[in-house]
N, C-alpha and C positions, 0 to 999 in steps of 0.2 A: 552262461551256466553249463556245467558239465552234462554231457548228454546221458551219462550213466551216474546216478546217485548212489554211491555205495559207501561212503564215509560219512558218519553222522556229522552234522553241522548246519550252519545257516548260510544259504546261498542267496546271491542277489542277481536278479536279472533286469536289465533295463530294455524297455520297448519304446519305440517311437510313438508318440501320442498323435502327431499331426503329419498330414501327408507332405510330400515334397513340394516345394514352391516354385512357381514360374517367375522368371524375372524378365521384365521388358528389355529387348534388345536396343541397341543404339539405332536411331533413325535418320540421322543426318550427318553421316561422315562420307564425305565425297572423296572421290579419287579422281585427280586432275592428271589428264594424259596429254603430253605435249612436249615441246623443245625447252631445254633448260640451258643456262649459261654454262655450268659445270654439272657434274653428277658424281660426287666423291665425297667420302667421309672417312677420316682416319686411314687414308691411303688406299681405300677400297672403292671400286667403281659402283655407283648406284644405278647406272643406265640399265634399263629394262627390269629393274627390281622395284617393286612398290614399296614406298618408304613412308612411315608414319611420321607426321609433324604435328605440333600442337600450336606454333605460334609462327609469324612471318619471319621472326629472327632465325628460327630452326630452318626455315626454307632458305634463307639467304645464306646460312652457313653451309648447307649441303648442295645447294643447287645454283647459288651465285646471283647475279643481277639480271638487268634487262638486256635485251638485244639493242645495240647501238645503231638504230635505224637511221638512214640517211635519206634526204629529200632532194628533189630537183625542182627548179623553177622554169616553167615554159610559158609561152604565150598561148592563149586559149585558142583552141580549134573552132572556126566559125561554123562548122558542120555538126558540132557536138555541144550539147549544153553541159557546161562545166561550172563547179563553184571557183569564182575568182575573187581576187582582192587587189587592191590598188597599191602600186609601188611608184611613188613620184608621178601620180596621174596616169599611170599605165597599168592596164589590167593584166595580171599574172595568174597563173595556176601552180599550186604546189602539190606535188605527187610523191609517193613513196618511190624509191628506186626499186627496181626489179629484185625480187627475192629479198625484201628487206622488211617483210611484215611478220610480226610476232606478237601474240595476245597472251601467252601464258603468264609471264611475270606480272603484268598489270592486272590481270584477272585475279591472280592470288591476293594481290593488294586490295582489290575490290571486295573480294571474298571475306578478308578479315575486317575490312572497313563496315561491312554490313552484318556482323555477328558471328563471323566464322569461328570454329573450333578446331577439333582435331580433324585431319584430312591425311589423304594419301597422295604422294606424288609418284607418277610413273613417267619417267623421262624416256623418249623415244629417240633422242638425239641430242647433241650439245652444239652450240654456236661460239664458244669461246675463241676469240681471236679471228673470227670469220667475218668478212665484209658482206656475205650474202648467206641468207638462210632459205633453202629450197624446201618447202612443205610438200612432203610426198605422201600420196595416198597409201602407199604400200607400207609406210611407217605405222599406220593405224590398222594393220591387217589382222587376221585370225590369230596370229601368235600372240599379239598384245592381250587379246581376251582369253587366250589359254593361261596366260600368266595370271590374269586376275582371278581366275576360277579358284586359284590356290589361297586367295585371301577371303576371309569369311567377314571381316568387319565393314568393309565399305558398303555404303547403301545407296549411294548416288554417283552417277558417272557424268563427268564434264569434260569436253575436249574443245576448249576455246580456240586452239590454233587451226583445228580443221576447217572452220567456216571460211578461212581464206581460199580453200578449194572451190567455194560457190557450189553450184549444183551438183559436183561429184561428191561433196561431203554428204549431201542428203542420200544419194543413192548408194554409195559405197561405204560409208562410215556410220552414219546415224542409224541405218537399218541393221548394221552389224551390232550397235549398242542396244537396239530394241530386242534382238534376238538374244543376245548374252543376258540381258535383264530377265527375260522369260525364262531362259534356261536355268538361271540362278534362282529365280522366284523371290529374291531378297533386295533387288536393286531397282533404281528409277533413273531414268535418263533426263537430263536438262539440256535442251537444244537451243540453237540460235538460228534465226532467219538471217540470210546475208544482209549486209548493209545496203541501203539504197544508194543510188548514183543520182546525181543531179538531174531533174526532169524525169526521172523514172517513175512510173505508176506503181503505187502500193500493191494494187491487185495483181499486178504482174509478179511482184515479188511472192505474194502469198500463194498464187497459183503454182508457181514453179516450186515451191517448198512441198505443197500438198502432192503435187504429181511425183516429186521425187523421193518422198519418204515412204512410199508404198502404202500397203494396207495390213500389214501383219504386226502383231504384238504392240498394237498402238496404246494399249492401256498402260504400258511400262513407260511412258514418256510424256514430257510437255515441253511446248516451244513458247519462246518469248520474242516479241518484237515491240518497238524498234530497238536500235543501238542506244547507247547512253552517252551523253556528253558529260564527262567526269572531271573531277579536279585531282585525280591520282597522281599524275606526272606533274611535279613541281616546276616553277618557272626556273629555279636554279638548275634544274637537271637538263635543260636545253641550251646548247651553245652553237657557235658556228661550226663545230665538228659534226653537227647533225645535217649539214648542208654538203651536198655532192661536190666533188672537185670541180665540177663544170660551172658551178655558180661563182661567178666573178663579182664579189662585193664591191670591188674598186669601180666597176663599171656600172653597177646597179645602185649603190647608195649615192644619193644626191649631195649629201652634207659635205661641205669642204673639210670640216673637222674629221670626218670619218675617213676620207682619204688620207689625211695626215696620219691618223692612228694606224691605219693599214700599212702605209709606207714605213712607219717608224717601228711598230711592234710585231707585225706579222713575221717577218724574218726570223726573229727570236723565238717565236712560238713554233716555227716549223722546222728549225734547224736540227732538232733532235730526231725528226722522223727519218733523217738520212742514216741514222745508227740503226743496227739490227737490234732487236729486243733483248737478245741474250748477251749483246755486248754492253748494255747500259748498266751503269753502276747505280747504287741507291741515291747518290748526290744527282746523278744524270736525271733520274726520274722525278726527284723532287724539284729540280730546277725546270724541268720540262713542264711539270703541273703548274708550278708558279707563273711561268711565262704565258702558257695557255690561259690560265684565269686572268691574269693581268690584261691580256689582249681582249678577251671576251668582255670583261667588265668595263674597260675603258671605251671599247666601240659601242657597248650598249649605252653608256652615259652620253656619248657624242652623237649617236645617230637614232632618232625615233623610228627611221625607216628599218634599221636593223632590228630594233626591238618589235616592231610590227610584224616582221618577217618570222622571227622566232615565236611569236604568238600564235601564228598560223601554224607553225610546225607543232607546237605544243597542243594546239587544238586537235590536229590530227592524230597525235599520240594518245590523246585523252578520249578519242571516241571509241568506246569499247563495246563488244558484244555483251549482252546482259547475262550470260549464264553464270559467270563468276559471281556477281552480286545476288542473283537468285539462290545459289547454293548457301551463301551466307545467311540470306533471309530465311531459307528452310530451318537452318540450324537455330537461329534467333527465335523463330516462332515455336519451333518444338520445344526449346528450352523454357520459354516463358508461359506458353499456353498448352503445349502438347501437339503431337503429330496429327491429332484429329482436328486442329484448328487450321482452316484453308489459310495457305500462305499468300493472301491477297488483302487489299486495302491496307497495305503496308508501305511506309515511306522507305524510298531507296537512299541511302546515305552517300555522300561523296559525289553526288550527281546534281548537275545544274538544271538539266532538262534533257528529255528524250531527244534524239536526233531528228525525229519527225513528229509533229503535233497530229495525233489521231483524234478525229472529232467523235462524238456520240454515234453519229450515222455511219461514218466510216468504220467503227468498231463492229457494228452489227454483223456484217458479212464475215469479219475475221474471227469473231468469238464464236459464231454458230454457223456451220456449214451444212445445209440440209441434205446435200448429196453425199459428200464423202465423210462428214462428221468429224473431220481434222480440225479442231478448234485450235487457235493460236491465241495465247494471252497477251494482252496489250499493257504496255507500260505508258501511262498518260501524265500529262502535266495539268495540274488543277490551280488556278489563280488563287492565291493566298493560302494554299495548302501545301503544294510542293509536288514532287514526283512520286506517284503511287503505282504499285502493281495492281491493275485493274481487271484481273482475270485469274481464275483458279481451275481451269479444266485441263485434263489429259488430252492427248491427241485423238482418243476415243470419245469424241464429244456427243455422239448420238446414243451412247450406251447408258441405259438407266443403272447399270451395275457400276460402271467404271468411269462415269462422266468426270467426277471431281478428284483432283490431285490428292486432297485430304483423305478420301474414301480409300483410294488405291493404296496409299502409304500406310494408313492404319491397318488395313487387313494385311498388308506385308509384315508390319510390326507384330500383330497377333499371331499370325502363321509361323513366323520364325521363332517367336518366343515359346509358343506351345511346343513347337517341333522340338526345340532343345531341351525343353522340360521332359518331354515324353520319351526322349533318348534313354533316360535312366531305368525305363521299364522294358526295353528291348530284353527279350529272353526271361522276363518274368513269367510266373505261371498265368496262363491266359484263362483266369477264373474270376469268379464274382469279387473276391478280396481285392484283386488287383484293379478291377473296373471300378470299384467304389473308390480306391484311392486316386486313381487316374482322374475320375470325374471331379473329386472334391478338389484336387489340385487346380483343374482347370476352371471350376466354378468360383474358386478364391480369386484367381488372376482376373477373371472377367468381372467379378463384383468390384475389385478395386478399380478397374478401368471405368466401370459405370459411375462410381463415386466421384471420379475425377471428371466426368463429363464426356468421356469418348464414347458412350453408347447411349442411344436414345430410349426413353421410357420412363415412366414415373415409379416403376418398381422393377427389381431385377429380372422377374420373369417376363417382363415386357422387352427387356434389352438384349437378353441371351438365353441361350439353352444349350446344354451339353447332353447327348444321348450316347450310351455305351451299353451294350449287354447282348446276351443271347435273346434272340427274338425281337430285339429293338434294331440293332445295327449288324448283328452278325448271325449267321446260320451255323448249325453243328459242322458243316463242311468248312466254312471259314476257320473254325477253331482247329479242326484236324489239319488244315493247311498252314497253321501257324499265324493267321491273320487276325489282329485286333483292329476292328473298325469303330472309329470315333466320328460322331457327327456334331459339329460345332455351328450354332446359328447365331449371328450377331446383327443388331441394328445399329449401324454406323450413323453419327450425327451427320448431317449434310449442310452445306453452307446455304444461307438464304441469298441466292445470287440475284433474284429480282424481288424487289419489294414494292408492292402496288397498294397505294392509299387511295381509298375511295371516298369522295366527298359528296354529300347530299345537302341541298338546302331543306332547312326545316321551317314549318309554317310558324309564324309568330304566336306566341301563347297568350300575351297580354298586351 
């Protein structure tokens, strides 16, 4: 309406009847940090650039496929306990070649297999065309987290490749993730404990993790153990090309038919390796692929021993850290139930079993640590039920405030949602009119959360409270200094981690 009414007439003025609304922010958008096959889209490099994807096909388009790991066959060392398998009655050990370990690609597959949705990929290096992939601690340094500070959407941080560094990962990478999440106040880290070795004690692994992770910002992360035996890598994806050149199949395979296949078809499959990649024509590449496929399939049909060796290779490739699956489960639970539902007692898809069977008694000291409080969530196998996530604690397991993952993440969601909504009132008059509007906006948001089951209480005033105003949260000096202070109290629902049923015998009545 005109500020000066000077001309006779009818004027219309519209006023907002309702306060601004707060909208819940996304809660389960992970950023995966690690090594990729490629990092390119439309001719532009995506390396060190956080890139949003919404499906596995988008990941494959921009970041390529899996690292082509190679394995060697060796005789077991009598002085060391090792996982062995039999080849023609002889015990052998299969191991990754040096610098041939990469978990990022298959962790992304596991993420989408367990309900994953939108995610960010931050490639710290590529392995396209390389026979080795050296995972370096420096690739996950401070510069990576400075890049992430410019992205507001990611709410989870997952670094599956880093666990290959073992103890160095805990001290030098996971601690940086926790600090980054604390600085941002909007993120949560999902961590892995390194995989067990044959004969290694679980307590040794857990103690190593607890000592390495430090004691700062523990409420911003959760760890999971053990690793998972998955079916992500399919049988058709593993061939003789996954075996190191030192593996002489002609000497190892006992079947006469296998030796005939090797003598007849292997030269045809190998001859194209003598050509430089840039010199190969399209016909050469097709002929090479056909020859390799023919050799592998014929040998696979002729030799059960060859099939058994490839099965062992596939089992190694399919043993994955659980962080990728957990990121997918977080998203699935948030979508179906809400961030306030604990991501526990949930089945893990694409998994046949945990790599280590943890018993009820063994989990006691893993789940609860009276000294450090660094709880580690166990993934367990239950007969007739399947593989379940059987823990829902943060690393700050002795804290009454931040013991549970769903409590920490629900508070993050509320904080960030109200923070974004309150931004509209920066530089507004710091008076009673603004205070009423702000309080109404926050109360409406919290009421909706209470109705959805995020807050505990039989009535709204038992579930939350918002205070703002002179004499309540602010002094006259605060107003002169341009400070608007708001106090928000919420009662977050907590999981029933321990259910105790008491039975008493009753006297017969008749």
